[in-house]
C-alpha positions as CSV (number, residue, x, y, z in Angstrom):
1,M,30.3,-5.7,-20.0
2,K,33.7,-6.1,-18.5
3,P,34.0,-8.6,-15.6
4,L,34.8,-7.2,-12.1
5,P,38.5,-7.3,-11.1
6,T,39.2,-10.4,-9.1
7,S,40.1,-8.5,-6.0
8,L,36.9,-6.5,-6.0
9,A,34.7,-9.6,-6.7
10,L,36.3,-11.5,-3.7
11,A,35.8,-8.5,-1.5
12,L,32.1,-8.4,-2.4
13,L,31.7,-12.1,-1.8
14,T,33.1,-11.8,1.7
15,L,30.4,-9.3,2.5
16,I,27.4,-11.5,1.4
17,P,27.3,-13.8,4.5
18,A,27.4,-10.8,6.8
19,L,24.2,-9.2,5.3
20,P,21.3,-9.7,7.7
21,L,18.0,-11.3,6.5
22,L,15.2,-8.9,6.0
23,A,12.3,-9.2,8.5
24,A,10.1,-10.2,5.6
25,D,12.3,-13.3,4.9
26,K,11.3,-14.7,8.4
27,P,7.7,-13.8,9.0
28,N,5.9,-14.6,12.3
29,T,9.2,-14.7,14.3
30,L,10.8,-12.5,16.9
31,T,14.3,-11.1,16.7
32,A,16.6,-11.4,19.7
33,A,16.1,-7.6,20.3
34,E,12.3,-8.0,20.1
35,K,12.4,-10.8,22.7
36,A,14.6,-8.7,25.0
37,D,12.1,-5.9,24.7
38,G,9.2,-8.2,25.8
39,W,7.5,-8.7,22.4
40,Q,5.3,-11.8,22.0
41,L,3.8,-13.4,18.9
42,L,0.0,-13.5,18.8
43,F,0.2,-15.6,15.6
44,D,2.9,-18.2,15.1
45,G,2.2,-18.7,11.4
46,K,1.1,-22.3,12.0
47,S,-2.0,-22.3,14.1
48,L,-4.7,-20.3,15.9
49,A,-3.2,-21.1,19.3
50,G,-4.0,-18.2,21.7
51,W,-7.2,-17.3,19.9
52,R,-10.9,-18.2,20.4
53,A,-14.2,-17.3,19.0
54,Y,-16.1,-14.3,20.4
55,K,-19.3,-14.9,22.2
56,T,-19.8,-18.6,21.2
57,P,-22.8,-20.6,22.4
58,K,-22.2,-22.3,25.7
59,G,-18.7,-20.7,25.7
60,T,-17.0,-23.3,23.6
61,G,-14.7,-20.8,21.9
62,E,-14.7,-22.9,18.7
63,I,-13.4,-20.9,15.7
64,G,-15.5,-21.2,12.5
65,P,-14.1,-22.5,9.2
66,G,-13.8,-19.0,7.7
67,W,-10.4,-18.6,9.4
68,K,-7.6,-20.6,7.8
69,V,-3.8,-20.7,8.4
70,E,-2.1,-21.0,5.0
71,N,1.5,-20.6,4.0
72,G,2.4,-18.6,7.1
73,L,-0.6,-16.3,6.8
74,L,-3.8,-16.1,8.8
75,K,-6.5,-15.8,6.1
76,K,-10.1,-14.8,6.5
77,L,-12.0,-16.5,3.7
78,A,-14.6,-14.5,1.8
79,G,-18.2,-15.7,2.2
80,V,-17.3,-18.4,4.7
81,K,-18.5,-17.8,8.3
82,G,-15.6,-17.6,10.8
83,G,-17.0,-15.2,13.3
84,D,-15.0,-12.6,15.1
85,I,-12.0,-14.0,17.0
86,I,-10.3,-12.7,20.1
87,T,-7.2,-13.4,22.1
88,V,-7.6,-15.7,25.0
89,K,-5.7,-13.2,27.1
90,Q,-6.7,-9.7,28.0
91,Y,-4.4,-6.7,27.9
92,D,-4.1,-3.4,29.7
93,D,-1.3,-1.1,28.4
94,F,0.3,-2.5,25.2
95,E,1.9,-1.9,21.8
96,L,0.4,-4.0,19.0
97,T,1.8,-4.3,15.5
98,W,0.6,-6.4,12.5
99,E,0.7,-6.6,8.7
100,W,-2.5,-7.0,6.7
101,R,-3.8,-7.1,3.1
102,I,-7.4,-7.0,1.9
103,E,-9.2,-7.9,-1.4
104,K,-10.6,-5.2,-3.7
105,G,-13.6,-3.7,-2.0
106,G,-12.6,-5.3,1.3
107,N,-13.5,-4.4,4.8
108,N,-12.0,-5.6,8.0
109,G,-10.6,-4.3,11.3
110,V,-8.7,-5.0,14.5
111,K,-10.5,-4.1,17.8
112,Y,-9.0,-3.6,21.2
113,L,-10.4,-2.9,24.7
114,V,-12.8,-5.7,23.7
115,T,-15.3,-7.0,26.2
116,E,-18.0,-9.7,25.9
117,Q,-20.3,-7.8,28.1
118,R,-21.1,-5.3,25.3
119,P,-21.5,-7.4,22.1
120,S,-23.1,-4.6,20.1
121,A,-20.0,-2.5,20.7
122,P,-17.3,-4.9,21.7
123,G,-14.3,-2.6,21.4
124,H,-12.5,0.3,19.7
125,E,-11.8,-0.6,16.0
126,Y,-8.7,0.2,14.0
127,Q,-10.4,0.3,10.6
128,M,-9.0,-1.6,7.7
129,L,-10.7,-0.7,4.4
130,D,-10.3,-0.4,0.6
131,D,-10.6,3.3,0.9
132,E,-10.5,3.8,-2.9
133,F,-13.4,1.4,-3.6
134,E,-16.4,3.4,-4.8
135,K,-18.7,2.2,-2.1
136,W,-16.3,3.1,0.7
137,A,-14.9,6.3,-0.8
138,K,-18.2,8.0,-0.2
139,K,-18.0,7.2,3.5
140,P,-16.8,9.9,6.0
141,A,-13.2,9.9,7.0
142,K,-14.0,8.4,10.4
143,D,-14.9,5.1,8.6
144,H,-11.7,4.9,6.6
145,T,-8.5,3.0,7.2
146,A,-6.6,3.8,10.5
147,A,-9.6,5.6,11.9
148,F,-11.0,5.0,15.4
149,Y,-14.0,3.5,13.5
150,E,-17.2,5.6,13.6
151,V,-15.7,7.9,16.2
152,L,-12.5,9.8,15.1
153,P,-10.9,10.2,11.6
154,P,-7.3,9.7,10.7
155,V,-5.1,12.4,9.2
156,A,-5.4,12.8,5.4
157,D,-1.8,11.9,4.6
158,K,-1.6,8.6,6.4
159,G,0.5,6.5,4.0
160,Y,-2.2,4.1,3.0
161,K,-1.5,1.3,0.5
162,P,-4.4,0.2,-1.7
163,A,-6.1,-3.2,-1.7
164,G,-3.9,-6.1,-2.7
165,E,-0.8,-4.5,-1.1
166,W,0.6,-5.2,2.4
167,N,0.0,-2.5,5.0
168,S,1.8,-2.3,8.4
169,S,-0.2,-1.1,11.4
170,R,0.5,-0.2,15.0
171,I,-1.6,0.6,18.0
172,L,-0.1,2.1,21.1
173,L,-2.2,2.2,24.3
174,K,-0.6,3.6,27.4
175,S,-2.7,4.7,30.3
176,N,-5.4,6.8,28.6
177,H,-3.3,7.7,25.6
178,V,-4.0,5.9,22.3
179,E,-2.2,6.1,18.9
180,H,-3.0,4.5,15.5
181,W,0.0,4.2,13.1
182,L,-0.1,3.2,9.4
183,N,3.1,2.3,7.4
184,G,5.3,4.3,9.8
185,K,3.0,7.4,10.0
186,K,0.9,8.5,13.0
187,A,-2.6,8.5,11.7
188,I,-4.5,9.4,14.9
189,E,-4.1,10.0,18.6
190,Y,-6.6,10.5,21.3
191,E,-7.2,10.3,25.1
192,L,-9.6,7.7,26.5
193,G,-12.4,9.4,28.5
194,S,-11.6,12.8,27.1
195,D,-14.3,15.4,26.3
196,V,-13.3,15.0,22.6
197,V,-13.9,11.3,22.6
198,K,-17.1,11.6,24.7
199,A,-18.5,14.1,22.2
200,A,-17.6,12.0,19.2
201,V,-19.1,8.8,20.7
202,A,-22.3,10.8,21.4
203,E,-22.5,11.4,17.7
204,S,-21.8,7.8,16.7
205,K,-23.7,4.6,16.6
206,F,-22.1,3.7,20.0
207,K,-23.9,6.5,21.8
208,K,-26.1,4.0,23.7
209,F,-23.1,2.7,25.5
210,P,-21.9,5.2,28.1
211,D,-18.8,3.3,28.9
212,F,-17.6,3.1,25.3
213,G,-14.5,5.3,24.9
214,Q,-13.4,4.6,28.5
215,K,-10.3,2.6,29.5
216,I,-10.9,-1.1,30.3
217,K,-8.7,-4.2,30.3
218,G,-9.7,-6.3,27.3
219,H,-9.1,-8.7,24.5
220,I,-7.7,-8.1,21.0
221,M,-10.2,-8.9,18.2
222,L,-9.8,-9.7,14.5
223,T,-13.2,-9.1,12.8
224,D,-15.1,-11.1,10.3
225,H,-16.7,-8.8,7.7
226,H,-17.1,-11.6,5.2
227,N,-14.4,-10.3,2.9
228,E,-11.1,-11.9,2.1
229,A,-8.2,-10.6,4.3
230,W,-4.8,-11.8,5.3
231,F,-2.7,-11.2,8.4
232,R,0.9,-11.9,9.4
233,N,3.5,-10.7,12.0
234,I,0.9,-10.0,14.7
235,K,3.0,-9.0,17.7
236,L,2.3,-7.4,21.1
237,R,4.4,-5.9,23.8
238,E,2.8,-5.3,27.2
239,L,3.8,-2.0,28.8
240,S,4.5,-1.4,32.4
241,K,2.6,1.2,34.3
């Protein structure tokens, strides 16, 4: 192969320093634009600062050994009890984004509108599942990835990436309007307190809780389903009324 002409090679070299780093090169950080827009990190890549255990005895908030920070990732260890963990702060209207990966056959989720007054149904769950695993593939769509777990199913063409690959998720909650996004595609949208949600809750395992499906101010939760899962780039932006 012939070498590039000297003038062209020099021109290309002058462009290299100007190329921006990809977001993936600097995980768990905020760009200047994100900071200006009010984004905050919920995971700094180094610690579990800002998180505590859900419903711990005597309110200690101590997080179990099943959660580990490793190489800039928040890792849920398989078979090691960590318990569900929640943000110390509570949120009202917000936009939440995160990246996640699960093991083959894995099951996990992110919950929002979380309260400790209703431990059997702490909050609405954005389901994270190995949809293609035989055990889970038989489940109804409302139990699959990006669903409002057990209540409302996502669209069929949701852009899901299989176990072992990174997925990017987003939850938008503004007043009573909620959206779930997966890898840049809107997977579901619904209205809190709507007739549609009330009817779906009445057909779910949460039917014993009349306030489930209503708007409250609450925590964000990462669940412990005993499978291995990884999180990074967990970011939240509070929205004004």
